[in-house]
C-alpha positions as CSV (number, residue, x, y, z in Angstrom):
1,M,84.6,84.2,221.8
2,A,85.3,81.8,219.6
3,D,84.6,83.8,216.1
4,N,87.5,86.1,218.0
5,D,89.9,83.2,218.6
6,R,89.6,82.4,214.8
7,V,90.3,85.7,213.5
8,N,92.9,86.1,216.0
9,D,94.4,83.3,214.2
10,L,94.4,85.1,211.0
11,A,95.6,87.9,212.5
12,L,98.6,86.1,214.0
13,L,99.3,84.7,210.4
14,L,99.0,88.3,208.4
15,S,101.9,89.3,210.7
16,P,105.6,89.2,209.7
17,E,106.2,86.3,212.0
18,G,103.2,85.1,210.7
19,R,103.9,85.5,207.1
20,A,107.2,83.9,207.3
21,L,106.1,81.0,209.1
22,L,104.1,80.3,206.4
23,D,106.4,80.1,203.8
24,E,108.9,77.8,205.8
25,V,105.6,75.0,206.2
26,R,104.3,75.6,202.8
27,D,105.2,72.2,201.4
28,T,104.9,70.3,205.0
29,D,104.1,66.6,204.3
30,P,100.6,65.9,206.7
31,A,102.5,62.8,208.0
32,R,105.6,64.9,209.4
33,E,103.2,67.7,211.2
34,L,103.8,66.5,214.7
35,A,107.8,66.7,214.4
36,V,107.6,69.8,212.5
37,A,105.7,71.5,215.2
38,T,107.3,70.1,217.7
39,R,110.6,71.6,216.4
40,L,108.7,75.3,215.3
41,R,107.4,75.7,219.0
42,R,111.2,76.1,220.2
43,E,110.9,79.0,218.7
44,H,107.3,80.4,218.1
45,P,104.1,80.7,220.0
46,A,102.2,77.6,219.7
47,E,99.1,78.9,218.6
48,L,100.8,80.5,215.7
49,V,102.7,77.1,214.9
50,S,99.2,75.4,214.8
51,A,97.6,78.0,212.8
52,A,100.4,78.5,210.4
53,L,100.2,74.6,209.9
54,G,96.6,74.7,209.9
55,Q,96.5,77.2,207.0
56,A,99.5,75.1,205.4
57,R,96.9,72.1,204.8
58,L,94.3,74.4,203.8
59,R,96.3,76.2,201.0
60,Q,97.4,72.2,199.7
61,R,93.9,70.9,199.5
62,A,93.0,74.6,197.8
63,A,95.5,74.3,195.1
64,V,93.0,72.0,193.2
65,K,90.2,74.9,192.9
66,F,92.5,78.1,192.7
67,G,96.0,76.7,191.3
68,A,99.1,76.3,193.3
69,E,100.1,79.7,193.0
70,D,97.2,81.6,194.1
71,A,96.4,79.2,196.7
72,G,100.1,79.6,198.0
73,R,99.2,83.3,199.0
74,M,95.2,83.2,199.9
75,F,93.9,82.3,203.1
76,F,91.5,79.9,204.1
77,T,89.0,78.5,206.2
78,P,87.7,74.9,206.5
79,N,84.2,75.5,205.1
80,G,85.9,78.5,202.6
81,V,87.8,75.2,201.0
82,E,85.1,73.4,200.9
83,Q,82.4,75.8,199.6
84,S,84.5,78.0,197.6
85,T,84.1,78.4,193.6
86,R,86.7,76.5,191.7
87,A,88.6,79.5,190.1
88,S,87.7,78.5,186.5
89,V,84.1,78.3,186.9
90,A,84.2,81.7,188.7
91,A,86.0,83.2,185.9
92,H,83.6,81.7,183.5
93,R,80.9,83.6,185.3
94,A,82.8,87.0,185.4
95,G,83.5,86.6,181.8
96,R,79.9,86.7,181.0
97,M,79.4,89.5,183.3
98,A,82.4,91.4,181.9
99,E,80.6,90.9,178.2
100,W,77.6,92.5,179.2
101,G,78.9,95.7,180.6
102,V,78.8,95.2,184.0
103,T,81.2,97.6,185.9
104,S,80.2,96.6,189.5
105,V,78.7,93.9,191.5
106,A,77.4,92.9,195.1
107,D,78.9,89.7,196.1
108,L,76.7,88.6,198.7
109,C,77.6,85.6,200.8
110,C,81.4,86.1,199.5
111,G,82.7,83.4,201.5
112,I,86.7,83.4,201.3
113,G,86.5,85.8,198.3
114,G,86.6,83.1,195.0
115,D,84.3,84.8,193.2
116,A,85.1,88.4,194.2
117,I,88.6,87.8,193.2
118,A,87.3,86.4,189.3
119,L,84.8,89.5,189.0
120,A,88.0,92.0,190.0
121,R,90.4,90.2,187.7
122,A,87.5,90.7,184.9
123,G,87.6,94.6,185.9
124,I,84.8,94.8,187.8
125,R,84.2,96.7,190.9
126,V,82.7,94.0,194.2
127,L,81.4,94.9,197.3
128,A,81.5,91.7,198.9
129,V,79.6,90.7,202.0
130,D,79.7,88.0,204.8
131,R,78.2,88.0,208.0
132,D,80.9,85.6,209.6
133,P,83.7,87.7,210.9
134,L,86.7,85.2,210.2
135,T,85.3,84.5,206.6
136,A,84.9,88.2,205.7
137,A,88.6,88.6,207.2
138,A,89.8,86.1,205.3
139,A,88.2,87.6,201.9
140,R,89.8,91.0,202.8
141,A,93.2,89.3,203.2
142,N,92.7,87.6,199.7
143,A,91.8,90.9,198.0
144,E,95.2,92.4,199.6
145,A,97.2,89.1,198.8
146,L,96.1,89.0,195.4
147,G,96.9,92.7,194.4
148,L,92.8,93.5,194.2
149,A,92.3,95.2,197.5
150,D,91.4,98.8,195.1
151,L,88.6,96.7,193.5
152,I,87.3,94.4,196.3
153,E,85.4,96.2,199.4
154,V,84.8,93.3,202.0
155,R,81.9,94.2,204.6
156,E,81.0,92.1,207.7
157,A,77.5,92.2,207.6
158,D,74.0,90.4,206.9
159,V,73.3,90.2,203.6
160,T,69.7,90.8,204.1
161,E,70.4,94.3,205.1
162,V,73.0,95.6,202.2
163,D,71.3,98.1,199.9
164,T,72.5,96.8,196.4
165,S,70.6,99.7,194.5
166,G,73.6,101.1,193.5
167,F,75.2,98.2,191.4
168,D,74.9,96.7,188.1
169,A,74.3,92.9,189.1
170,V,74.1,91.0,192.3
171,F,75.7,87.5,192.9
172,V,74.4,85.6,195.6
173,D,75.9,82.4,196.6
174,P,73.7,81.3,199.8
175,A,75.1,78.5,202.1
176,R,73.9,74.8,201.1
177,R,75.5,73.3,203.9
178,G,74.3,73.1,207.5
179,G,75.6,70.9,210.7
180,R,74.4,68.0,209.1
181,G,76.0,68.5,205.7
182,R,74.4,68.8,202.3
183,I,70.9,71.0,202.3
184,F,69.0,70.0,199.3
185,D,65.6,71.9,199.9
186,P,66.6,75.2,198.1
187,E,64.4,77.1,200.9
188,A,66.7,75.8,203.4
189,Y,69.3,77.7,202.0
190,S,71.0,80.4,204.1
191,P,69.5,82.9,202.7
192,P,66.7,81.0,201.4
193,L,66.3,80.9,197.3
194,S,62.9,82.8,197.7
195,W,65.0,85.7,199.3
196,A,67.8,85.2,196.7
197,V,65.3,85.4,194.0
198,S,63.8,88.6,195.1
199,A,67.4,90.3,195.3
200,A,68.3,89.1,191.9
201,L,64.7,90.7,190.5
202,R,65.5,94.1,192.0
203,A,68.8,94.2,190.2
204,P,69.4,95.1,186.6
205,R,71.0,91.7,186.2
206,A,71.8,89.0,188.8
207,A,73.5,85.3,189.0
208,L,72.6,83.0,191.9
209,K,74.7,80.0,192.6
210,I,73.0,76.7,193.4
211,A,73.6,73.2,193.5
212,P,73.3,71.3,190.3
213,G,70.9,69.0,191.8
214,I,68.0,71.5,192.1
215,P,65.1,70.3,190.3
216,H,63.9,72.1,187.1
217,E,60.3,73.1,188.2
218,A,62.1,74.9,191.1
219,V,63.7,77.1,188.5
220,P,61.9,80.5,188.5
221,E,60.3,81.4,185.0
222,Q,62.3,84.7,185.4
223,A,65.4,83.0,185.1
224,E,67.9,81.7,182.7
225,A,69.7,78.3,184.0
226,E,73.0,77.4,183.2
227,W,74.5,73.7,184.4
228,I,78.5,73.8,184.5
229,S,81.1,71.4,184.6
230,D,84.9,71.5,184.5
231,G,86.8,68.8,183.3
232,G,84.0,66.3,183.2
233,D,82.8,66.9,186.7
234,V,79.6,68.8,187.4
235,K,80.5,71.9,189.7
236,E,77.2,74.0,189.8
237,A,74.1,75.4,188.4
238,V,73.9,78.9,187.8
239,L,70.2,80.7,187.8
240,W,70.9,84.1,185.6
241,F,68.3,87.2,185.7
242,G,68.6,90.1,183.3
243,T,69.4,87.7,180.5
244,E,67.0,85.1,178.3
245,P,64.2,84.1,180.8
246,G,63.6,80.1,180.4
247,A,66.8,79.3,178.5
248,V,68.7,76.4,179.5
249,R,72.2,75.8,178.9
250,A,74.8,73.3,179.4
251,T,78.7,75.0,179.9
252,L,81.7,72.7,179.8
253,L,85.1,74.0,180.9
254,P,87.6,74.1,179.9
255,G,86.2,76.0,176.7
256,P,83.8,77.2,177.3
257,R,81.6,75.2,175.2
258,T,77.9,76.0,175.7
259,L,75.0,73.8,174.5
260,L,71.8,75.3,174.3
261,S,68.1,74.1,174.9
262,R,66.2,73.5,171.5
263,G,63.2,72.0,173.3
264,L,63.5,68.9,171.4
265,P,61.3,65.9,172.5
266,D,62.7,63.1,174.1
267,P,64.8,60.6,172.0
268,G,63.2,57.4,170.9
269,V,64.7,54.3,172.5
270,R,66.5,52.1,169.7
271,P,68.7,48.6,169.7
272,P,72.3,49.1,170.1
273,G,74.6,50.5,167.5
274,R,78.1,50.6,166.7
275,Y,78.6,53.5,168.9
276,L,77.7,54.8,172.6
277,Y,77.6,58.2,173.7
278,E,78.0,58.8,177.4
279,P,76.8,62.9,177.9
280,D,78.8,65.0,180.0
281,G,77.1,65.7,183.3
282,A,76.1,69.1,182.9
283,V,74.3,67.9,179.6
284,I,72.2,65.4,181.8
285,R,71.2,67.9,184.7
286,A,70.4,70.4,182.1
287,H,67.9,68.0,180.4
288,L,69.8,68.2,177.2
289,V,70.3,64.4,176.2
290,A,68.0,65.2,173.3
291,E,70.0,67.5,171.9
292,V,73.0,65.4,171.9
293,A,71.2,62.5,170.6
294,D,70.4,64.9,167.7
295,Q,73.5,66.0,166.9
296,V,74.7,62.3,166.5
297,G,71.8,60.5,164.8
298,G,71.0,58.8,167.8
299,G,68.3,57.5,170.3
300,L,68.6,56.2,173.7
301,L,69.1,52.6,174.9
302,D,66.3,52.8,177.5
303,A,64.1,56.0,177.9
304,T,65.0,56.3,181.4
305,I,68.8,56.2,180.7
306,A,71.0,58.8,179.6
307,Y,73.1,56.4,177.7
308,V,73.0,57.2,173.6
309,T,73.5,55.1,171.0
310,A,74.0,55.5,167.1
311,D,75.6,53.8,164.2
312,A,78.0,56.3,162.9
313,L,80.6,58.2,165.0
314,R,80.1,61.9,165.0
315,P,82.4,63.7,167.6
316,T,80.8,65.9,169.8
317,P,82.6,67.9,172.5
318,Y,79.3,67.2,174.9
319,A,79.4,63.4,175.0
320,T,82.4,61.2,175.2
321,A,82.1,58.4,172.2
322,Y,82.5,54.5,172.8
323,E,83.3,51.7,169.8
324,I,81.0,48.7,171.4
325,T,82.1,45.5,170.2
326,D,79.8,43.2,172.3
327,H,76.2,43.6,173.9
328,L,75.0,40.8,176.3
329,P,72.3,40.2,178.9
330,F,73.6,40.9,181.9
331,N,75.6,37.6,183.3
332,V,78.7,38.0,185.4
333,K,80.2,34.4,184.2
334,K,80.0,35.5,180.3
335,L,81.4,39.0,181.0
336,K,84.5,37.0,182.9
337,A,84.8,34.5,180.1
338,L,84.9,37.0,177.2
339,L,87.7,39.2,179.5
340,R,89.7,36.2,179.8
341,E,89.4,35.1,176.1
342,R,90.5,38.8,175.3
343,G,93.3,39.1,177.7
344,V,91.4,42.3,179.5
345,G,93.7,43.5,182.4
346,T,92.6,47.0,182.7
347,L,88.7,47.1,183.1
348,T,86.9,50.3,183.3
349,V,83.4,50.2,184.6
350,K,80.7,52.4,183.9
351,K,77.0,51.9,185.0
352,R,73.6,53.7,184.8
353,G,70.4,51.7,185.9
354,S,72.4,48.9,187.6
355,A,72.4,48.1,191.0
356,V,76.2,46.3,190.5
357,E,79.0,48.3,192.1
358,P,81.8,48.5,189.8
359,E,84.5,47.3,192.6
360,E,82.4,44.6,193.2
361,L,82.2,43.5,189.7
362,R,86.3,43.9,189.4
363,R,86.7,41.4,192.1
364,K,84.5,38.8,190.6
365,V,86.0,39.0,187.1
366,K,89.3,39.2,188.0
367,P,90.5,40.9,184.8
368,Q,93.9,40.0,183.8
369,G,96.0,40.4,180.5
370,P,97.9,43.3,178.5
371,H,94.3,44.8,177.0
372,A,91.8,47.4,178.3
373,A,88.0,47.5,177.9
374,T,85.1,49.5,179.2
375,V,82.0,47.8,180.3
376,F,78.7,49.7,180.5
377,L,76.4,48.2,183.1
378,T,72.7,49.5,182.3
379,R,69.3,48.6,180.6
380,V,68.4,48.0,176.9
381,A,64.7,48.6,176.7
382,G,64.0,47.6,180.2
383,A,66.3,44.7,180.6
384,P,69.7,44.5,182.2
385,A,72.5,44.4,179.8
386,M,76.3,44.6,179.7
387,L,78.0,46.6,176.4
388,I,81.6,46.2,175.9
389,G,83.6,48.3,174.1
390,H,86.4,51.2,174.2
391,P,86.8,54.7,173.9
392,A,86.6,55.6,170.1
């Protein structure tokens, strides 16, 4: 009955009255929701007002992933906003499929339809499947709202019972959240990763969306593994089948810019040079720090930490470069004195391999002054250290 109630709420929003109300509450400030709800309930059913305000709130949250224009027309569930693919990432994945000549995809565990939308916009016909009635209804509404209903068929079904034999490719996005939050064991995904891999191996091509923290040893030997970041934030990993088995890549959006593994050995450890390079998170997750070190002619500050140091500035899209002015053993008093001497009031604290929390350090050093600096709390050859500098 609860599922039916949720689907009925969506049906109310899809009615002419519901759509008009959604337009009216589009930009409602969350702090004014109670006053707005009180006013609107004089003219509209209470359940419709509640559903409209809830949907407006979800659309505001979804704008970060989908852009304000699309999010303002789409329909979301709380889980859908949380778990859906960012539009830029979905477009990158759809673009790869389109380049291979894929014309039809079975999108299993489609959620509210984010990936199906990207695939359809790439000219690919999609069967979008989800077993949750409200989620499937939202995906169907989104295909219609964005003018893609001719390319997206939404089916409410158990993905394990869907015949995908007639499709050029399969895309699977297993649920990675449960009642207690994120699920880290791939076999606890819904459906399990092993089932998703078996479905992928039956298709000419396939992509499986997985958590970026997946251990490399859990990647099947038949798969290509790609870690994707957007604007510097790691978003997901993808296992590709029917491409290059064993290949590893890090893709940075916007761009895209892609760094491929060359199987390089781990870089050596060396003393701090004039420059420190902080690899993008996707590069680190893909274990491609050696490729970055090779690009910039550098080595590691510590064998266990993904900071690269070099004597020369060689810009690379795969790492952010900083010019280092000071290298000191970790000592809060010395850092405070140095920052005061240089008039540093804007302090960016980065850490890797240190237990010190950035906010705690800022409270202790109390930066004041017109200048800015970046301090790295890390280890140099195993010893706690501070490196101070600024973006190169």
